[in-house]
KOLNURO-205275 format. One line per field, with one value per residue: x, y, z of N, C-alpha, C, O in turn; residue in one letter; residue number from 1. Coordinates in nm, 2 decimals, padded with zeros to 4 digits. Example, Ala and Ser with C-alpha at 12.3 -4.5 7.8 and 13.67 -1.06 7.14 Angstrom:
BEGIN
n.px: 01.32	01.28
n.py: -00.57	-00.22
n.pz: 00.78	00.71
ca.px: 01.23	01.37
ca.py: -00.45	-00.11
ca.pz: 00.78	00.71
c.px: 01.32	01.29
c.py: -00.33	00.00
c.pz: 00.78	00.79
o.px: 01.42	01.34
o.py: -00.33	00.11
o.pz: 00.85	00.80
residu: A	S
num: 1	2
***
This chain:
BEGIN
n.px: 11.83	11.99	12.16	12.15	11.90	11.73	11.73	11.63	11.39	11.27	11.27	11.09	10.87	10.84	10.80	10.53	10.39	10.38	10.59	10.86	11.20	11.51	11.85	12.11	12.43	12.50	12.72	12.83	12.67	12.76	12.64	12.53	12.38	12.14	12.03	11.69	11.33	11.13	10.95	10.90	10.80	10.56	10.54	10.60	10.91	11.19	11.51	11.82	12.15	12.38	12.65	12.65	12.69	12.54	12.44	12.39	12.20	11.99	11.91	11.86	11.63	11.46	11.39	11.29	11.05	10.92	10.80	10.57	10.21	10.17	10.00	09.82	09.95	10.11	10.41	10.71	10.73	11.01	11.12	10.93	10.98	11.22	11.17	11.00	11.17	11.35	11.49
n.py: 07.94	08.18	08.17	08.40	08.51	08.31	08.34	08.61	08.55	08.38	08.56	08.74	08.57	08.52	08.77	08.80	08.62	08.76	08.78	08.94	08.98	09.01	09.10	09.04	09.10	08.86	08.77	08.99	09.04	08.91	08.72	08.36	08.32	08.21	08.20	08.23	08.19	08.40	08.59	08.93	09.19	09.08	09.05	08.84	08.77	08.70	08.64	08.67	08.56	08.77	08.69	08.44	08.19	08.24	07.98	07.87	08.08	08.05	07.77	07.79	07.98	07.87	07.63	07.76	07.88	07.64	07.57	07.71	07.79	07.80	07.80	07.97	08.17	08.27	08.10	08.09	07.79	07.65	07.78	07.71	07.42	07.40	07.49	07.29	07.07	07.14	07.07
n.pz: 07.45	07.65	07.95	08.11	08.01	08.10	08.36	08.39	08.30	08.49	08.73	08.63	08.62	08.90	08.99	08.87	09.03	09.24	09.41	09.51	09.39	09.55	09.52	09.73	09.90	10.07	10.22	10.32	10.55	10.76	10.88	10.88	10.61	10.36	10.02	09.94	09.97	10.18	10.42	10.44	10.67	10.62	10.35	10.05	09.98	09.76	09.85	09.71	09.69	09.56	09.49	09.40	09.11	08.77	08.71	08.94	09.05	08.89	08.95	09.22	09.24	09.06	09.21	09.46	09.32	09.24	09.49	09.51	09.38	09.04	08.84	08.73	08.61	08.30	08.17	07.98	07.81	07.80	08.04	08.24	08.22	08.35	08.60	08.67	08.67	08.87	09.19
ca.px: 11.81	12.10	12.12	12.09	11.78	11.66	11.73	11.55	11.24	11.23	11.26	10.96	10.78	10.84	10.71	10.40	10.32	10.37	10.70	10.98	11.33	11.62	11.97	12.20	12.55	12.48	12.85	12.86	12.59	12.82	12.53	12.54	12.24	12.14	11.94	11.56	11.19	11.08	10.85	10.95	10.68	10.42	10.53	10.69	11.04	11.29	11.64	11.91	12.28	12.43	12.78	12.59	12.68	12.41	12.36	12.32	12.08	11.87	11.87	11.78	11.51	11.36	11.36	11.18	10.91	10.85	10.72	10.43	10.14	10.22	09.91	09.74	10.06	10.20	10.55	10.75	10.77	11.14	11.14	10.84	11.05	11.34	11.11	10.93	11.28	11.41	11.47
ca.py: 08.04	08.20	08.13	08.54	08.54	08.23	08.41	08.71	08.51	08.33	08.68	08.79	08.48	08.55	08.88	08.79	08.56	08.85	08.77	09.04	08.92	09.10	09.03	09.12	09.05	08.77	08.74	09.10	09.06	08.85	08.61	08.25	08.31	08.14	08.25	08.16	08.25	08.44	08.70	09.07	09.26	09.02	09.05	08.73	08.83	08.59	08.70	08.61	08.60	08.80	08.61	08.31	08.22	08.23	07.86	07.87	08.16	07.98	07.67	07.83	08.06	07.76	07.55	07.84	07.90	07.50	07.56	07.77	07.75	07.89	07.75	08.11	08.25	08.22	08.09	08.02	07.63	07.62	07.81	07.61	07.29	07.42	07.49	07.16	06.99	07.18	06.98
ca.pz: 07.54	07.72	08.09	08.17	07.98	08.19	08.49	08.39	08.28	08.62	08.80	08.59	08.66	09.04	09.02	08.83	09.13	09.34	09.49	09.46	09.39	09.58	09.53	09.84	09.91	10.19	10.27	10.39	10.67	10.89	10.93	10.80	10.54	10.22	09.94	09.95	09.98	10.30	10.43	10.51	10.70	10.56	10.20	10.01	09.90	09.74	09.88	09.63	09.70	09.43	09.46	09.34	08.97	08.70	08.72	09.11	09.09	08.82	09.03	09.35	09.22	09.01	09.33	09.52	09.24	09.24	09.62	09.50	09.26	08.93	08.77	08.66	08.54	08.19	08.18	07.87	07.83	07.83	08.16	08.31	08.24	08.44	08.72	08.70	08.72	08.99	09.32
c.px: 11.93	12.07	12.11	11.96	11.68	11.64	11.62	11.39	11.20	11.22	11.11	10.84	10.75	10.76	10.57	10.30	10.33	10.49	10.82	11.09	11.44	11.74	12.06	12.33	12.53	12.59	12.88	12.78	12.66	12.73	12.52	12.39	12.24	12.01	11.80	11.44	11.16	10.99	10.90	10.84	10.56	10.43	10.63	10.80	11.13	11.43	11.74	12.06	12.35	12.57	12.75	12.64	12.55	12.35	12.30	12.21	11.98	11.82	11.80	11.65	11.41	11.31	11.25	11.05	10.84	10.76	10.59	10.35	10.15	10.12	09.84	09.84	10.13	10.34	10.59	10.78	10.90	11.16	11.07	10.91	11.17	11.29	11.06	11.07	11.37	11.39	11.39
c.py: 08.07	08.19	08.28	08.54	08.44	08.28	08.52	08.66	08.45	08.46	08.73	08.71	08.48	08.66	08.89	08.71	08.62	08.84	08.85	08.96	09.04	09.03	09.12	09.03	08.97	08.76	08.86	09.13	08.99	08.75	08.49	08.24	08.25	08.21	08.17	08.24	08.29	08.56	08.81	09.14	09.22	08.99	08.93	08.81	08.69	08.67	08.60	08.66	08.65	08.76	08.48	08.31	08.21	08.10	07.84	07.94	08.09	07.87	07.70	07.90	07.95	07.68	07.63	07.86	07.75	07.51	07.63	07.75	07.86	07.86	07.88	08.19	08.18	08.23	08.02	07.86	07.60	07.63	07.73	07.47	07.30	07.42	07.37	07.05	07.01	07.10	07.06
c.pz: 07.63	07.87	08.16	08.15	08.07	08.30	08.48	08.38	08.41	08.72	08.75	08.65	08.81	09.05	08.96	08.94	09.26	09.45	09.44	09.49	09.42	09.57	09.62	09.84	10.05	10.28	10.36	10.52	10.78	10.93	10.83	10.73	10.41	10.16	09.97	09.97	10.13	10.30	10.52	10.52	10.62	10.41	10.17	09.94	09.89	09.75	09.80	09.66	09.58	09.41	09.40	09.18	08.91	08.71	08.86	09.11	09.01	08.90	09.16	09.34	09.15	09.12	09.41	09.45	09.26	09.36	09.59	09.37	09.17	08.81	08.67	08.62	08.41	08.19	08.04	07.89	07.86	07.99	08.26	08.33	08.33	08.56	08.76	08.74	08.82	09.12	09.42
o.px: 11.98	11.95	12.04	11.88	11.57	11.52	11.53	11.30	11.09	11.13	11.02	10.74	10.64	10.65	10.49	10.18	10.30	10.48	10.87	11.10	11.45	11.74	12.07	12.34	12.56	12.58	12.95	12.80	12.61	12.76	12.50	12.31	12.35	11.92	11.81	11.46	11.17	10.95	10.94	10.78	10.48	10.35	10.72	10.78	11.14	11.47	11.74	12.09	12.38	12.61	12.85	12.64	12.45	12.23	12.18	12.11	11.87	11.70	11.70	11.57	11.30	11.19	11.15	10.94	10.72	10.65	10.49	10.40	10.14	10.15	09.81	09.81	10.18	10.39	10.53	10.85	10.92	11.21	11.14	10.90	11.21	11.36	11.09	11.07	11.45	11.28	11.36
o.py: 07.97	08.20	08.28	08.57	08.48	08.27	08.52	08.71	08.47	08.44	08.75	08.75	08.44	08.65	08.97	08.73	08.57	08.88	08.82	08.88	09.13	08.92	09.25	08.92	09.04	08.75	08.85	09.22	09.01	08.70	08.52	08.16	08.25	08.26	08.06	08.36	08.20	08.61	08.79	09.18	09.30	08.93	08.90	08.90	08.60	08.75	08.48	08.78	08.56	08.80	08.42	08.42	08.17	08.09	07.80	07.89	08.07	07.85	07.63	07.88	07.95	07.66	07.58	07.84	07.74	07.47	07.59	07.69	07.98	07.90	07.86	08.30	08.06	08.34	07.93	07.82	07.51	07.54	07.68	07.42	07.20	07.36	07.33	06.97	06.92	07.05	07.01
o.pz: 07.68	07.91	08.27	08.24	08.10	08.35	08.57	08.45	08.45	08.80	08.84	08.70	08.85	09.11	09.01	08.95	09.36	09.57	09.33	09.58	09.35	09.62	09.60	09.79	10.15	10.40	10.46	10.59	10.89	11.04	10.71	10.78	10.35	10.22	10.02	10.00	10.22	10.20	10.63	10.43	10.56	10.35	10.25	09.86	09.97	09.66	09.82	09.65	09.50	09.30	09.37	09.12	08.98	08.71	08.88	09.15	09.07	08.91	09.21	09.43	09.19	09.13	09.44	09.51	09.29	09.34	09.66	09.27	09.20	08.69	08.55	08.58	08.40	08.20	08.00	07.98	07.94	08.06	08.35	08.44	08.39	08.65	08.87	08.83	08.87	09.14	09.53
residu: M	K	R	R	Q	I	Y	R	H	L	I	E	S	S	E	K	A	G	I	R	V	V	E	Q	N	L	R	A	T	G	V	N	A	R	S	G	L	C	R	L	K	G	E	P	V	F	I	M	D	K	N	L	T	I	N	E	K	I	Q	T	L	A	S	G	L	R	Q	I	S	L	D	D	I	Y	I	M	P	A	V	R	D	I	I	D	R	A	P
num: 1	2	3	4	5	6	7	8	9	10	11	12	13	14	15	16	17	18	19	20	21	22	23	24	25	26	27	28	29	30	31	32	33	34	35	36	37	38	39	40	41	42	43	44	45	46	47	48	49	50	51	52	53	54	55	56	57	58	59	60	61	62	63	64	65	66	67	68	69	70	71	72	73	74	75	76	77	78	79	80	81	82	83	84	85	86	87
***
């Protein structure tokens, strides 16, 4: 599976879990910010720095998804394995 497909599946899995993924240029904010899971107006949102490489995006999103319960969501085995192996 191609890296972009894996990233797309991770985004879909996040959305199934009720977490919206938003890509932003965090460098343009002028604030030292990192990608990650947060709450905006009570809603869970994963903010992703669009300047990261595809591998960094996969690793960052997989690590964020590992923090939440995904037991009731179907995730392709290859993608679930990436989530399970994330730090």
